[in-house]
C-alpha positions as CSV (number, residue, x, y, z in Angstrom):
1,M,167.9,176.4,123.3
2,H,170.1,173.3,123.6
3,L,168.3,170.1,123.4
4,F,169.9,166.7,124.5
5,I,168.1,163.8,122.8
6,T,168.4,160.2,123.5
7,G,167.5,157.5,121.1
8,G,167.5,160.0,118.2
9,A,168.4,157.5,115.3
10,G,165.3,155.7,116.1
11,F,162.4,156.0,114.1
12,I,160.5,158.9,116.1
13,G,163.6,160.2,117.4
14,S,164.9,160.9,114.1
15,N,161.9,162.4,113.0
16,F,161.6,164.8,115.9
17,I,165.2,166.0,115.1
18,R,164.3,166.6,111.6
19,H,161.2,168.6,113.0
20,I,163.3,170.5,115.5
21,R,165.9,171.7,112.7
22,A,163.2,172.9,110.5
23,A,160.9,174.7,113.0
24,Y,163.7,176.0,115.1
25,P,167.1,176.4,113.1
26,D,168.8,178.3,115.8
27,Y,168.5,175.4,118.4
28,T,171.4,173.1,119.2
29,I,171.0,169.2,119.0
30,V,173.1,166.5,120.9
31,N,171.7,163.2,119.7
32,F,172.8,160.4,122.2
33,D,172.1,157.2,120.9
34,K,173.3,153.5,121.5
35,L,172.7,152.5,118.0
36,T,171.2,149.1,118.5
37,Y,169.3,147.2,115.9
38,A,166.9,149.9,115.6
39,G,168.9,152.9,115.7
40,N,170.1,153.8,112.2
41,L,172.4,157.0,111.4
42,D,170.8,156.4,107.9
43,N,167.7,158.0,109.2
44,L,169.7,161.3,109.5
45,R,171.8,161.6,106.5
46,D,170.0,164.9,105.8
47,V,170.9,166.7,108.9
48,E,174.3,165.1,110.0
49,H,176.5,167.6,108.4
50,R,174.4,170.8,109.5
51,D,175.6,173.4,112.0
52,G,174.2,173.0,115.7
53,Y,173.9,169.2,115.3
54,S,176.1,166.5,116.7
55,F,176.0,162.8,117.5
56,I,177.7,161.0,120.3
57,R,177.3,157.1,120.5
58,G,176.4,156.1,124.1
59,D,174.2,154.3,126.5
60,I,171.8,156.0,128.9
61,C,172.8,153.2,131.3
62,D,176.3,154.7,131.5
63,R,176.5,157.4,133.9
64,R,179.9,158.4,133.1
65,A,178.9,159.1,129.4
66,L,176.1,160.7,130.1
67,D,177.5,163.3,132.4
68,E,180.2,164.4,129.6
69,A,177.4,164.4,126.8
70,I,174.8,166.2,128.7
71,S,176.6,169.2,129.9
72,G,175.0,172.4,129.0
73,A,171.6,171.1,128.2
74,D,168.3,173.0,128.4
75,V,166.2,170.1,127.8
76,V,166.5,166.5,127.8
77,I,164.0,164.5,125.6
78,N,164.1,160.6,126.4
79,F,163.2,158.7,123.2
80,A,165.7,155.8,124.0
81,A,163.9,152.7,124.5
82,E,163.7,148.9,123.7
83,S,160.1,149.3,122.1
84,H,158.9,146.3,120.2
85,V,156.4,143.7,122.2
86,D,157.6,140.7,120.6
87,R,161.2,141.5,121.4
88,S,160.0,142.1,125.3
89,I,158.3,138.7,125.3
90,E,161.6,137.0,123.7
91,R,163.9,138.7,126.5
92,A,162.3,141.0,128.9
93,S,165.7,141.6,130.6
94,D,166.9,144.1,127.8
95,F,163.9,146.1,128.3
96,I,164.0,146.5,132.2
97,E,167.9,147.5,131.5
98,T,167.1,150.2,129.1
99,N,163.5,151.5,129.6
100,V,163.9,151.3,133.5
101,A,167.6,151.5,134.9
102,G,168.5,153.7,131.9
103,T,165.8,156.3,132.4
104,Q,166.7,156.5,136.1
105,T,170.3,157.1,135.1
106,L,169.4,159.8,132.8
107,L,167.1,161.4,135.4
108,D,170.1,161.4,137.9
109,A,172.3,162.9,135.2
110,A,169.6,165.7,134.3
111,R,169.2,166.8,138.1
112,A,173.2,166.8,138.4
113,E,173.3,169.1,135.5
114,R,170.2,171.1,136.6
115,V,168.5,170.8,133.1
116,G,165.3,173.0,132.9
117,R,163.1,170.3,131.7
118,F,163.0,166.6,131.2
119,V,160.5,165.2,128.6
120,Q,159.7,161.5,129.1
121,I,158.5,159.6,125.9
122,S,156.0,157.1,126.8
123,T,153.3,155.0,125.2
124,D,149.3,154.4,125.7
125,E,150.4,150.7,126.2
126,V,151.1,151.5,129.6
127,M,147.3,151.5,130.0
128,G,146.6,148.0,128.6
129,S,143.9,147.0,126.8
130,C,140.7,149.4,126.0
131,G,137.0,148.1,126.1
132,D,134.7,148.8,123.6
133,G,133.4,152.2,123.8
134,E,136.1,153.4,126.4
135,Y,138.9,155.7,125.6
136,F,142.3,156.0,127.4
137,T,142.8,159.3,129.6
138,E,145.6,160.7,131.3
139,A,143.9,159.8,134.2
140,S,143.1,155.8,133.1
141,P,145.1,153.5,135.3
142,M,148.1,151.8,134.4
143,Q,147.4,148.3,133.5
144,P,150.3,147.2,131.3
145,N,150.1,143.7,129.7
146,S,153.5,142.9,128.0
147,P,157.0,143.3,129.7
148,Y,157.6,146.2,127.0
149,A,154.6,148.3,128.3
150,A,155.2,146.9,132.0
151,S,158.8,148.6,131.6
152,K,157.6,151.9,130.1
153,A,155.1,152.2,133.0
154,A,157.9,151.8,135.4
155,A,159.9,154.5,133.9
156,E,156.8,156.9,134.1
157,H,156.7,156.1,137.8
158,L,160.3,157.1,138.1
159,V,159.9,160.3,136.1
160,R,157.1,161.3,138.2
161,A,159.1,160.4,141.5
162,A,161.8,162.8,140.4
163,H,159.3,165.4,140.0
164,I,157.5,164.8,143.3
165,T,160.8,164.2,145.4
166,F,163.4,166.4,144.0
167,G,161.1,169.1,141.9
168,L,162.5,168.3,138.5
169,D,160.6,169.8,136.0
170,V,159.3,166.8,133.9
171,V,156.2,166.2,131.3
172,M,155.6,163.0,129.6
173,T,153.7,162.0,126.4
174,R,151.8,158.7,125.8
175,A,151.1,158.5,122.1
176,S,149.2,155.8,120.2
177,N,150.8,153.7,117.3
178,N,153.0,155.7,115.1
179,Y,153.5,155.1,111.5
180,G,155.5,157.1,108.8
181,P,159.0,157.3,107.0
182,Y,162.1,155.7,108.6
183,Q,160.3,153.0,110.9
184,F,162.2,149.7,111.4
185,P,160.3,147.0,109.4
186,E,159.5,144.9,112.3
187,K,156.7,147.0,113.0
188,L,153.3,146.4,111.5
189,I,152.8,149.2,108.8
190,P,156.4,149.0,107.3
191,L,156.8,145.2,107.4
192,M,153.4,144.7,105.6
193,I,154.4,147.3,103.1
194,T,158.0,146.1,102.3
195,N,156.6,142.5,102.2
196,A,153.8,143.3,99.8
197,I,156.3,145.1,97.5
198,E,158.3,142.0,97.3
199,D,155.4,139.8,97.0
200,K,156.0,137.9,100.4
201,E,153.5,136.6,102.6
202,L,152.1,139.2,105.3
203,P,151.9,137.5,108.5
204,V,148.8,138.6,110.5
205,Y,148.5,138.0,114.5
206,G,145.0,135.8,115.4
207,D,142.0,137.1,113.6
208,G,143.5,140.5,112.7
209,L,140.8,142.2,114.5
210,N,143.1,144.1,117.3
211,V,142.2,147.6,117.2
212,R,144.8,150.6,117.1
213,D,145.0,154.2,117.1
214,W,147.3,155.3,114.0
215,L,148.9,158.5,114.4
216,H,151.1,159.7,111.8
217,V,154.9,160.5,113.0
218,E,154.9,164.0,111.8
219,D,151.8,164.9,113.7
220,C,153.4,163.1,117.0
221,C,156.5,164.9,116.5
222,R,154.7,168.5,116.4
223,A,152.7,167.1,119.8
224,I,156.0,166.3,121.5
225,D,157.2,169.7,120.3
226,A,154.0,171.4,122.3
227,V,154.4,169.6,125.1
228,M,158.1,170.1,125.4
229,H,157.6,174.0,125.3
230,R,154.1,174.5,126.8
231,G,153.2,171.3,128.8
232,R,152.6,172.0,132.5
233,S,155.0,170.4,134.6
234,G,154.3,167.2,136.0
235,E,151.6,166.5,133.5
236,V,151.1,163.6,131.3
237,Y,149.6,164.3,127.4
238,N,148.1,161.5,125.4
239,I,148.8,161.8,121.7
240,G,146.1,160.3,119.2
241,S,144.4,161.2,116.2
242,R,141.2,159.3,116.6
243,A,142.0,157.0,113.6
244,E,141.0,153.5,114.9
245,K,141.6,150.7,112.6
246,T,141.7,147.0,113.1
247,N,145.2,145.3,111.7
248,L,143.2,143.5,109.0
249,E,142.0,147.1,107.8
250,I,145.4,148.2,107.9
251,V,146.7,145.4,105.6
252,D,143.8,145.6,103.4
253,T,144.3,149.2,102.9
254,L,148.3,148.5,102.0
255,L,147.4,145.9,99.6
256,R,145.0,148.2,97.7
257,L,147.3,151.1,97.6
258,L,150.1,148.7,96.1
259,G,147.9,146.7,94.1
260,K,148.7,143.4,95.5
261,P,146.4,140.4,96.1
262,R,144.7,139.6,99.4
263,S,146.2,136.1,98.9
264,L,149.5,137.4,100.6
265,I,147.7,137.4,103.9
266,K,149.0,134.9,106.2
267,F,147.4,134.4,109.3
268,V,149.7,133.4,112.1
269,T,149.6,132.3,115.8
270,D,148.6,135.3,117.8
271,R,151.3,137.0,120.1
272,L,151.1,136.1,123.8
273,G,149.0,138.7,126.0
274,H,147.8,140.4,122.8
275,D,146.0,143.6,123.7
276,R,142.6,143.7,121.7
277,R,142.1,147.5,121.6
278,Y,143.7,150.9,122.1
279,A,141.9,154.1,121.8
280,T,143.5,157.4,122.9
281,D,141.7,160.5,124.0
282,P,143.8,163.7,123.1
283,A,141.7,166.0,124.5
284,R,144.1,167.5,127.0
285,L,146.6,168.1,124.3
286,E,143.9,169.8,122.1
287,N,142.4,172.0,124.6
288,E,145.3,173.0,126.6
289,L,148.0,173.3,124.0
290,G,145.9,173.9,120.7
291,W,147.4,170.7,118.8
292,H,145.2,168.9,116.4
293,P,146.6,166.2,113.9
294,R,147.1,167.4,110.2
295,E,147.3,164.0,108.5
296,T,144.0,161.9,108.0
297,F,144.7,158.2,108.2
298,E,144.2,158.1,104.3
299,S,146.7,161.2,103.5
300,G,149.3,159.7,106.0
301,I,149.2,156.2,104.8
302,E,149.5,157.3,101.3
303,K,152.4,159.2,102.0
304,T,153.8,156.4,104.1
305,V,153.4,153.7,101.0
306,R,154.9,156.1,98.6
307,W,157.9,156.9,100.8
308,Y,158.9,152.9,101.5
309,S,158.2,152.5,97.5
310,D,160.8,155.4,96.9
311,N,163.3,154.5,99.3
312,R,164.1,150.7,98.7
313,E,167.8,150.9,99.2
314,W,167.1,152.1,102.9
315,V,165.0,149.2,103.4
316,A,167.3,146.8,101.8
317,R,170.1,148.2,104.2
318,T,167.9,148.0,107.2
319,R,166.3,144.4,106.4
320,S,169.6,142.5,107.0
321,G,171.7,140.7,109.3
322,E,170.2,140.4,112.9
323,Y,166.7,141.5,111.7
324,L,166.5,138.3,109.3
325,Q,167.2,136.1,112.0
326,Y,164.7,137.9,114.2
327,Y,162.2,137.7,111.3
328,Q,162.5,134.0,111.3
329,R,162.1,133.2,114.8
330,M,159.1,135.3,115.0
331,Y,157.1,134.1,111.8
332,G,159.1,131.3,110.6
333,G,157.2,128.4,112.7
334,R,154.0,130.2,112.7
């Protein structure tokens, strides 16, 4: 099978490529990535010279580049996205361009090439904030509360429209908060780990009691694999691990594992429109496709802390330049 993967140099995309190389060594992969600030070819050093893998630098908004690169693809998996809520609040137009216009351009190219299946990687954030005792299902209404979530919801509508209008074989995934190796350190867990290692303050939004369902990236990749191969056409599949934690619980766990004092915590002004709770029900994925997470939160977070502790050169290369300017904008005045 020939896979055309967009955004494969990012966090989940690079882990997915690594998963596919291990599980299906006869598959060929084209990794098409724009290499924005979060796209990092360091993430793929262990696979970049293997047979059956190739990288093309390109933008999913560029139809001409897509038409050439996508040739021969059996499946398109669209990881390409602007994905950080804070950045979407700062500059929403980038998210509309990549997540909405880019998805439509990719859909058009996929239809022209007559690919066999289009896999859209979405997020549980399209459903907004979840009340206490409630859980997101695939039938939950879309109620996005940030420009990022709104752009991903719009992309889902375009993918569904391509299925209904043109008969394109599509499946979509909505994963809860991922964590694990190779995650860009603007996100909560790698930010807190890398700051704590260096005895820097840990900036926690608001009261720290916002709740997320935490999913190890390797479990997420296995779920996307199952949906890609066996998901029902036109359907959405939630991916979650039923591991709800407040942000403060996450930070306390990381400090304990790293042997650092709680005095490093610094509460900062809350994010605008900050969703209080996400809780995702993965029952459809479990019942239809037989997927279950292999990592508990405890095992996954210990592996993650160990990875960042053992890969400080990767962290140092990643936390430079544009990232430092962004970090100062986000947290310096709070």
